C-alpha positions as a LaTeX table, in Angstrom:
\begin{tabular}{lrrr}
\hline
Residue & $x$ (\AA) & $y$ (\AA) & $z$ (\AA) \\
\hline
Met1 & 99.86 & 57.47 & 41.41 \\
Lys2 & 101.38 & 60.62 & 43.46 \\
Lys3 & 102.25 & 59.87 & 46.67 \\
Val4 & 100.29 & 61.74 & 49.95 \\
Asn5 & 102.48 & 63.51 & 52.29 \\
Trp6 & 100.36 & 62.80 & 55.19 \\
Lys7 & 102.68 & 64.47 & 57.98 \\
Asn8 & 102.62 & 67.86 & 55.82 \\
Trp9 & 98.74 & 67.45 & 55.20 \\
Leu10 & 98.42 & 67.00 & 59.31 \\
Leu11 & 100.40 & 70.05 & 59.84 \\
Ala12 & 98.45 & 72.04 & 57.39 \\
Gly13 & 95.19 & 71.27 & 57.70 \\
Phe14 & 94.87 & 70.76 & 61.40 \\
Leu15 & 97.68 & 71.48 & 63.57 \\
Ile16 & 98.47 & 75.15 & 62.30 \\
Pro17 & 94.48 & 76.52 & 62.35 \\
Ser18 & 94.46 & 74.69 & 66.20 \\
Leu19 & 97.33 & 76.80 & 67.00 \\
Ala20 & 95.96 & 80.01 & 65.59 \\
Ala21 & 92.54 & 79.39 & 67.28 \\
Cys22 & 94.67 & 78.61 & 70.49 \\
Ser23 & 96.66 & 81.87 & 70.29 \\
Thr24 & 93.58 & 84.08 & 69.35 \\
Ser25 & 91.84 & 82.93 & 72.70 \\
Gly26 & 94.67 & 83.43 & 74.83 \\
Ser27 & 95.82 & 86.97 & 73.63 \\
Ser28 & 94.46 & 88.94 & 76.45 \\
Gly29 & 96.94 & 86.93 & 78.92 \\
Asn30 & 94.73 & 87.53 & 81.51 \\
Ser31 & 91.15 & 85.64 & 80.50 \\
Ala32 & 89.47 & 89.15 & 79.99 \\
Gly33 & 86.01 & 88.78 & 77.81 \\
Asp34 & 85.86 & 84.99 & 78.82 \\
Ser35 & 82.21 & 84.40 & 78.79 \\
Asp36 & 82.83 & 81.91 & 81.85 \\
Tyr37 & 84.46 & 84.59 & 84.33 \\
Pro38 & 85.49 & 84.01 & 86.67 \\
Lys39 & 87.62 & 80.68 & 86.36 \\
Lys40 & 90.66 & 81.54 & 88.62 \\
Ser41 & 91.40 & 83.54 & 91.79 \\
Ile42 & 90.52 & 87.23 & 92.30 \\
Thr43 & 92.77 & 89.69 & 94.43 \\
Val44 & 90.94 & 92.44 & 95.97 \\
Val45 & 93.48 & 95.12 & 96.98 \\
Ala46 & 93.34 & 97.67 & 99.96 \\
Pro47 & 95.84 & 100.53 & 99.14 \\
Ser48 & 96.62 & 100.80 & 102.88 \\
Gly49 & 98.46 & 98.68 & 105.70 \\
Ala50 & 96.18 & 96.22 & 107.65 \\
Gly51 & 93.67 & 97.36 & 109.96 \\
Gly52 & 92.55 & 100.61 & 108.16 \\
Gly53 & 89.32 & 101.57 & 106.81 \\
Trp54 & 90.25 & 100.40 & 103.00 \\
Asp55 & 91.37 & 97.00 & 104.43 \\
Leu56 & 88.46 & 96.36 & 106.62 \\
Thr57 & 85.73 & 96.75 & 103.75 \\
Ala58 & 88.08 & 94.54 & 101.58 \\
Arg59 & 88.23 & 91.95 & 104.16 \\
Ser60 & 84.30 & 92.14 & 104.74 \\
Leu61 & 83.43 & 92.02 & 100.91 \\
Thr62 & 85.45 & 88.99 & 100.47 \\
Lys63 & 84.21 & 87.21 & 103.18 \\
Val64 & 80.48 & 87.85 & 102.86 \\
Leu65 & 80.99 & 87.17 & 98.93 \\
Gly66 & 82.62 & 83.74 & 99.97 \\
Glu67 & 80.14 & 82.66 & 103.07 \\
Thr68 & 77.09 & 83.57 & 100.82 \\
Lys69 & 78.73 & 81.57 & 97.97 \\
Leu70 & 78.02 & 84.80 & 95.43 \\
Val71 & 81.61 & 83.98 & 94.18 \\
Asp72 & 82.80 & 80.22 & 93.74 \\
Gln73 & 86.40 & 81.26 & 93.18 \\
Thr74 & 88.73 & 82.21 & 96.17 \\
Met75 & 89.13 & 85.97 & 96.90 \\
Thr76 & 92.04 & 87.15 & 98.52 \\
Val77 & 93.14 & 90.47 & 100.03 \\
Glu78 & 96.30 & 92.15 & 99.00 \\
Asn79 & 97.65 & 95.63 & 101.33 \\
Lys80 & 99.70 & 97.95 & 99.41 \\
Pro81 & 99.91 & 101.08 & 101.02 \\
Gly82 & 101.85 & 104.10 & 100.11 \\
Gly83 & 100.79 & 107.74 & 99.60 \\
Gly84 & 97.23 & 107.83 & 100.62 \\
Gly85 & 96.42 & 104.93 & 98.21 \\
Ala86 & 98.23 & 107.17 & 95.42 \\
Val87 & 101.09 & 104.77 & 95.16 \\
Tyr88 & 99.13 & 101.63 & 94.20 \\
Leu89 & 96.92 & 103.56 & 91.86 \\
Ala90 & 99.66 & 104.38 & 89.70 \\
Glu91 & 100.51 & 101.00 & 89.66 \\
Tyr92 & 97.09 & 99.68 & 89.03 \\
Ala93 & 96.29 & 102.53 & 86.10 \\
Thr94 & 99.61 & 101.12 & 84.26 \\
Gln95 & 100.45 & 97.78 & 85.04 \\
His96 & 96.80 & 96.32 & 85.73 \\
Lys97 & 94.64 & 98.02 & 83.45 \\
Lys98 & 93.41 & 94.95 & 81.83 \\
Asp99 & 93.04 & 92.73 & 84.82 \\
Asp100 & 89.82 & 91.38 & 85.34 \\
Tyr101 & 91.03 & 89.18 & 88.37 \\
Lys102 & 92.26 & 92.67 & 90.00 \\
Leu103 & 89.65 & 94.72 & 91.98 \\
Tyr104 & 90.67 & 97.58 & 93.94 \\
Val105 & 88.74 & 99.65 & 97.20 \\
Asn106 & 89.07 & 103.54 & 97.62 \\
Ser107 & 86.98 & 106.37 & 98.81 \\
Pro108 & 87.36 & 110.01 & 98.44 \\
Pro109 & 91.19 & 110.02 & 98.18 \\
Ile110 & 90.93 & 108.60 & 94.95 \\
Leu111 & 89.62 & 112.19 & 93.90 \\
Ile112 & 91.66 & 114.34 & 96.37 \\
Asn113 & 94.80 & 112.76 & 95.29 \\
Asn114 & 94.07 & 113.68 & 91.72 \\
Leu115 & 93.20 & 117.07 & 91.81 \\
Lys116 & 95.64 & 118.77 & 94.86 \\
Lys117 & 98.78 & 120.34 & 94.03 \\
Glu118 & 101.47 & 118.90 & 96.42 \\
Gly119 & 101.62 & 115.23 & 96.28 \\
Asn120 & 99.28 & 114.55 & 93.86 \\
Ser121 & 98.87 & 111.89 & 91.49 \\
Pro122 & 98.70 & 112.04 & 87.69 \\
Tyr123 & 95.85 & 109.15 & 88.40 \\
Gly124 & 92.41 & 109.65 & 89.60 \\
Tyr125 & 89.24 & 107.58 & 89.04 \\
Lys126 & 89.07 & 108.02 & 85.37 \\
Asn127 & 91.72 & 105.65 & 85.06 \\
Thr128 & 89.63 & 102.66 & 86.55 \\
Thr129 & 86.17 & 101.28 & 86.08 \\
Pro130 & 83.80 & 102.21 & 88.87 \\
Leu131 & 81.79 & 99.28 & 89.97 \\
Ala132 & 79.64 & 100.03 & 92.78 \\
Gln133 & 79.53 & 102.21 & 95.98 \\
Leu134 & 79.27 & 99.59 & 99.05 \\
Thr135 & 79.01 & 102.10 & 102.22 \\
Lys136 & 78.66 & 105.62 & 103.45 \\
Asp137 & 80.14 & 107.82 & 106.48 \\
Phe138 & 79.89 & 111.66 & 107.01 \\
Gly139 & 82.38 & 113.92 & 108.33 \\
Ala140 & 81.74 & 115.40 & 111.68 \\
Ile141 & 82.59 & 118.55 & 113.68 \\
Val142 & 83.46 & 117.60 & 117.50 \\
Val143 & 84.82 & 119.34 & 120.41 \\
Lys144 & 85.27 & 118.34 & 123.82 \\
Glu145 & 82.54 & 117.85 & 126.36 \\
Asp146 & 83.59 & 121.26 & 127.97 \\
Ser147 & 84.30 & 123.26 & 125.16 \\
Lys148 & 82.65 & 126.70 & 125.24 \\
Tyr149 & 81.42 & 126.02 & 121.89 \\
Asn150 & 77.79 & 124.43 & 121.91 \\
Ser151 & 76.84 & 124.67 & 118.50 \\
Ile152 & 78.52 & 124.71 & 115.04 \\
Lys153 & 77.47 & 128.43 & 114.72 \\
Asp154 & 78.91 & 129.18 & 117.54 \\
Leu155 & 82.09 & 127.75 & 116.65 \\
Met156 & 82.03 & 129.36 & 113.09 \\
Asp157 & 81.09 & 132.70 & 114.66 \\
Ala158 & 84.64 & 132.56 & 116.47 \\
Val159 & 86.31 & 131.13 & 113.17 \\
Lys160 & 85.03 & 134.62 & 111.68 \\
Lys161 & 86.14 & 136.96 & 114.15 \\
Asp162 & 89.64 & 135.42 & 114.88 \\
Pro163 & 90.60 & 132.54 & 112.45 \\
Lys164 & 94.13 & 132.04 & 114.13 \\
Ser165 & 92.94 & 131.85 & 117.61 \\
Val166 & 90.71 & 128.66 & 116.71 \\
Thr167 & 93.02 & 125.40 & 116.38 \\
Ala168 & 91.14 & 122.52 & 113.86 \\
Ala169 & 92.77 & 119.41 & 113.78 \\
Gly170 & 92.16 & 116.07 & 111.60 \\
Gly171 & 93.50 & 112.75 & 110.96 \\
Ser172 & 94.98 & 113.26 & 107.71 \\
Ala173 & 97.69 & 115.77 & 105.86 \\
Pro174 & 96.43 & 119.07 & 104.71 \\
Gly175 & 94.78 & 119.12 & 101.74 \\
Ser176 & 93.64 & 115.89 & 102.55 \\
Met177 & 89.83 & 114.54 & 103.52 \\
Asp178 & 89.65 & 115.89 & 107.42 \\
His179 & 91.08 & 119.15 & 106.37 \\
Leu180 & 88.33 & 119.43 & 103.62 \\
Val181 & 85.67 & 118.41 & 106.14 \\
Ala182 & 87.32 & 120.98 & 108.78 \\
Val183 & 87.15 & 123.75 & 106.55 \\
Leu184 & 84.08 & 123.09 & 104.52 \\
Pro185 & 81.56 & 124.73 & 107.31 \\
Ala186 & 83.91 & 127.50 & 107.32 \\
Tyr187 & 84.21 & 128.44 & 103.50 \\
Lys188 & 80.41 & 127.99 & 103.33 \\
Ser189 & 79.95 & 130.41 & 106.02 \\
Gly190 & 82.35 & 133.13 & 104.40 \\
Val191 & 85.34 & 132.24 & 105.94 \\
Asp192 & 88.59 & 132.31 & 103.59 \\
Pro193 & 89.85 & 128.50 & 104.04 \\
Lys194 & 93.38 & 129.52 & 103.85 \\
Thr195 & 92.90 & 131.44 & 107.24 \\
Val196 & 92.18 & 128.14 & 109.01 \\
Lys197 & 94.72 & 126.98 & 111.43 \\
Tyr198 & 94.52 & 123.63 & 110.42 \\
Val199 & 96.88 & 120.85 & 112.52 \\
Ser200 & 97.50 & 117.29 & 110.97 \\
Tyr201 & 97.95 & 114.36 & 112.77 \\
Asp202 & 98.80 & 110.57 & 111.76 \\
Gly203 & 95.09 & 109.03 & 111.80 \\
Gly204 & 91.81 & 109.86 & 113.50 \\
Gly205 & 92.96 & 108.23 & 117.00 \\
Glu206 & 95.68 & 110.68 & 117.38 \\
Ala207 & 93.44 & 113.46 & 116.47 \\
Ile208 & 90.72 & 112.80 & 119.16 \\
Ala209 & 93.41 & 112.37 & 121.47 \\
Ala210 & 94.63 & 115.82 & 120.74 \\
Leu211 & 91.24 & 117.11 & 121.08 \\
Leu212 & 91.04 & 115.62 & 124.31 \\
Gly213 & 94.49 & 116.68 & 125.51 \\
Gly214 & 93.53 & 120.26 & 124.67 \\
Asn215 & 95.68 & 120.44 & 121.44 \\
Ala216 & 92.97 & 121.32 & 119.60 \\
Asp217 & 89.75 & 123.38 & 119.40 \\
Tyr218 & 87.92 & 121.32 & 117.12 \\
Ile219 & 88.44 & 118.17 & 114.89 \\
Ala220 & 86.65 & 116.74 & 111.57 \\
Thr221 & 86.60 & 112.98 & 111.57 \\
Asp222 & 84.31 & 110.23 & 110.48 \\
Ala223 & 81.16 & 110.27 & 112.09 \\
Ser224 & 81.12 & 106.29 & 112.75 \\
Ala225 & 84.47 & 107.13 & 114.93 \\
Val226 & 82.99 & 109.22 & 117.84 \\
Gly227 & 80.06 & 107.55 & 118.83 \\
Glu228 & 81.91 & 105.99 & 121.90 \\
Phe229 & 83.41 & 109.07 & 122.96 \\
Leu230 & 80.28 & 110.74 & 122.67 \\
Lys231 & 78.45 & 108.05 & 124.89 \\
Ala232 & 81.35 & 108.32 & 127.47 \\
Gly233 & 80.67 & 111.74 & 127.38 \\
Lys234 & 83.93 & 113.01 & 126.62 \\
Val235 & 83.02 & 114.87 & 123.31 \\
Lys236 & 80.04 & 117.02 & 121.80 \\
Val237 & 79.40 & 116.69 & 118.41 \\
Leu238 & 78.33 & 120.17 & 116.95 \\
Gly239 & 77.35 & 118.89 & 113.06 \\
Ile240 & 77.34 & 116.02 & 110.73 \\
Ser241 & 77.98 & 116.77 & 107.16 \\
Ser242 & 74.67 & 114.52 & 106.16 \\
Thr243 & 71.72 & 115.55 & 104.08 \\
Glu244 & 69.47 & 114.25 & 107.25 \\
Arg245 & 69.94 & 112.90 & 110.76 \\
Leu246 & 71.73 & 109.84 & 111.41 \\
Lys247 & 70.25 & 107.07 & 113.43 \\
Gly248 & 71.85 & 105.91 & 116.95 \\
Glu249 & 74.24 & 107.66 & 119.40 \\
Leu250 & 74.27 & 110.58 & 116.58 \\
Ala251 & 70.48 & 111.12 & 116.39 \\
Glu252 & 70.27 & 114.48 & 118.11 \\
Val253 & 73.28 & 115.71 & 116.38 \\
Pro254 & 72.00 & 118.78 & 113.77 \\
Thr255 & 73.45 & 118.37 & 110.01 \\
Phe256 & 75.30 & 121.58 & 108.62 \\
Lys257 & 72.40 & 122.30 & 106.71 \\
Glu258 & 70.13 & 122.24 & 109.88 \\
Glu259 & 72.65 & 124.88 & 111.45 \\
Gly260 & 72.19 & 127.35 & 108.45 \\
Ile261 & 75.38 & 125.80 & 106.69 \\
Asp262 & 74.61 & 125.07 & 103.33 \\
Ala263 & 77.13 & 121.77 & 102.82 \\
Asp264 & 77.12 & 118.17 & 102.53 \\
Phe265 & 79.87 & 115.80 & 102.36 \\
Thr266 & 79.42 & 111.66 & 101.86 \\
Ile267 & 82.59 & 109.90 & 102.79 \\
Trp268 & 81.81 & 106.70 & 100.82 \\
Arg269 & 83.76 & 103.59 & 100.32 \\
Gly270 & 83.43 & 101.96 & 96.96 \\
Ile271 & 84.93 & 98.87 & 94.68 \\
Phe272 & 86.88 & 99.52 & 91.54 \\
Gly273 & 88.07 & 97.53 & 88.52 \\
Pro274 & 90.62 & 98.01 & 85.84 \\
Lys275 & 90.18 & 100.86 & 83.55 \\
Glu276 & 89.85 & 98.29 & 80.66 \\
Met277 & 87.89 & 95.75 & 82.10 \\
Ser278 & 86.05 & 93.33 & 79.87 \\
Asp279 & 82.20 & 93.45 & 79.39 \\
Ser280 & 81.82 & 89.74 & 80.58 \\
Ala281 & 83.62 & 90.90 & 83.88 \\
Lys282 & 81.86 & 94.26 & 84.30 \\
Asp283 & 78.07 & 92.46 & 83.92 \\
Tyr284 & 79.24 & 89.87 & 86.30 \\
Trp285 & 80.22 & 92.30 & 89.24 \\
Ala286 & 77.35 & 94.16 & 88.11 \\
Lys287 & 74.90 & 91.45 & 89.22 \\
Thr288 & 77.07 & 90.31 & 92.33 \\
Leu289 & 77.23 & 93.21 & 94.06 \\
Lys290 & 73.64 & 94.06 & 93.53 \\
Asp291 & 72.88 & 90.44 & 95.17 \\
Leu292 & 75.71 & 91.41 & 97.98 \\
Asn293 & 74.19 & 94.41 & 98.87 \\
Asp294 & 70.67 & 92.63 & 98.82 \\
Ser295 & 72.00 & 89.54 & 100.97 \\
Lys296 & 71.13 & 89.75 & 104.92 \\
Glu297 & 74.74 & 88.64 & 105.27 \\
Trp298 & 76.10 & 91.87 & 104.15 \\
Gln299 & 73.65 & 94.02 & 105.77 \\
Ala300 & 74.51 & 92.41 & 108.93 \\
Glu301 & 78.39 & 92.74 & 108.15 \\
Leu302 & 77.64 & 96.83 & 107.46 \\
Glu303 & 75.84 & 96.90 & 111.13 \\
Arg304 & 78.45 & 95.14 & 113.03 \\
Asn305 & 81.12 & 97.31 & 111.59 \\
Gly306 & 79.13 & 100.69 & 112.11 \\
Trp307 & 78.95 & 101.19 & 108.77 \\
Gln308 & 75.61 & 102.89 & 106.77 \\
Ala309 & 74.35 & 101.07 & 103.65 \\
Glu310 & 74.75 & 103.08 & 100.34 \\
Phe311 & 74.48 & 100.93 & 97.25 \\
Lys312 & 75.08 & 102.59 & 94.05 \\
Asp313 & 75.44 & 100.57 & 90.91 \\
Ala314 & 78.30 & 101.49 & 88.35 \\
Glu315 & 76.43 & 104.05 & 86.35 \\
Glu316 & 74.90 & 105.83 & 89.48 \\
Phe317 & 78.33 & 105.58 & 91.11 \\
Ala318 & 80.05 & 106.94 & 88.10 \\
Ser319 & 77.75 & 109.88 & 88.04 \\
Phe320 & 78.51 & 111.02 & 91.83 \\
Leu321 & 82.08 & 110.48 & 91.28 \\
Glu322 & 81.61 & 113.41 & 88.86 \\
Glu323 & 79.56 & 115.40 & 91.20 \\
Gln324 & 82.26 & 114.95 & 94.41 \\
Glu325 & 85.25 & 115.80 & 92.36 \\
Lys326 & 83.72 & 119.13 & 91.17 \\
Gln327 & 83.12 & 119.50 & 95.39 \\
Val328 & 86.85 & 118.53 & 96.21 \\
Glu329 & 88.41 & 120.41 & 93.62 \\
Asp330 & 86.33 & 123.81 & 94.48 \\
Leu331 & 87.29 & 123.09 & 97.80 \\
Leu332 & 91.12 & 122.68 & 97.19 \\
Lys333 & 90.99 & 125.79 & 94.79 \\
Ser334 & 89.59 & 127.96 & 97.74 \\
Leu335 & 92.41 & 126.56 & 99.92 \\
Gly336 & 95.12 & 127.30 & 97.00 \\
Met337 & 96.08 & 123.61 & 97.20 \\
Asn338 & 94.61 & 122.54 & 93.65 \\
Lys339 & 96.69 & 121.94 & 90.68 \\
\hline
\end{tabular}
């Protein structure tokens, strides 16, 4: 009777197939595609320093997801500043494109940085998976309380007559968001945007200080940032880039369209996943982020931060981004600052 080599039989019959199965199941390296996603901690990246809008959005998001138990796994926020979000996006698009456990917060600069000529990024929203729009804000055209300009029409008439006699300012670099909001009403009023005198400051706070100090005739900034100055009687808000009037302290401020300027611009904040995100992770976040938006805890968080609710699911968000990309490209082209 032939002697059976049990050692070889065991290796051939059990161990080797088992190793192959392990190799197949673990090949992604990040558990992408697992049906039990998520099964480890999740990082949400804010591509800025602490305290800014992206950072606050990321921290509010993770806090409420944890408090409501919508996400059982630990969620942490990681700050990755640089280049108005462009530096980290390059890393995200190349080094984390399959990492289901790393999410990313951004806003219109993800479009602007990809489209502008100077300091541009080769990466944009198409190098990610848009998951949801979470909030919205709008641009505001603001002057000092004692300014001679009492309407956006008065201001644009002055810009038309002598562009260099009117100084616009904002808290971001030329070609960035505040600059685009500053020239949008001029562009739609028939003024060559390249002739608008724009001075950039390091953040909205410095831009408002420049306005109050008499170093600018008007500024473009986020509507949510001017309420306290309006309430204190320090500024007048001439127009808002929304499609309809806002509530609260800005309820009496007309929209650009009400003032005869056919323009609007949404300053949104949203959450993105990696470009090659697994279907299981996409499905998980589609449900989780919808449940987040529907929760009273998230609505309270929006109110606490002075944010307006505007939820768009992945499909709606991607469609909106495509539309706004065209608007941004058109504005940059009018400034001669497109690629």
